[in-house]
C-alpha positions in Angstrom: 0.0 0.0 0.0 2.8 2.4 0.9 4.5 1.4 -2.3 1.4 2.6 -4.3 1.5 5.9 -2.4 5.2 6.4 -3.2 4.5 5.6 -6.9 1.7 8.0 -7.0 3.8 10.7 -5.4 6.7 10.2 -7.9 4.2 10.4 -10.8 2.4 13.5 -9.5 5.4 15.6 -8.6 7.0 15.7 -12.1 3.6 16.4 -13.6 3.1 19.4 -11.3 6.7 20.6 -12.1 6.0 20.2 -15.8 2.8 22.2 -15.5 4.6 24.9 -13.6 7.5 24.9 -16.1 5.1 25.1 -19.0 3.3 28.0 -17.4 6.5 29.9 -16.8 7.8 29.1 -20.3 4.5 30.4 -21.9 4.7 33.5 -19.8 8.3 34.1 -20.8 7.6 33.4 -24.5 4.7 35.8 -24.5 6.8 38.6 -22.9 9.8 37.7 -25.2 7.6 37.7 -28.3 6.0 41.0 -27.4 9.4 42.5 -26.7 10.8 41.2 -30.0 7.8 42.4 -32.0 8.2 46.0 -30.6 11.9 45.9 -31.7 11.7 44.1 -35.1 9.0 43.9 -37.8 9.1 40.1 -37.5 7.1 38.0 -35.1 10.1 35.9 -34.2 
């Protein structure tokens, strides 16, 4: 039973980290794209 709990924890933790990382990355990309767009005529 404790093994299942450990397994669940190890599966949930990286998922939460991944979600957090994805959120930060999207926020960063959004800001970066907006910054670049104001500087250059291109979207990238």
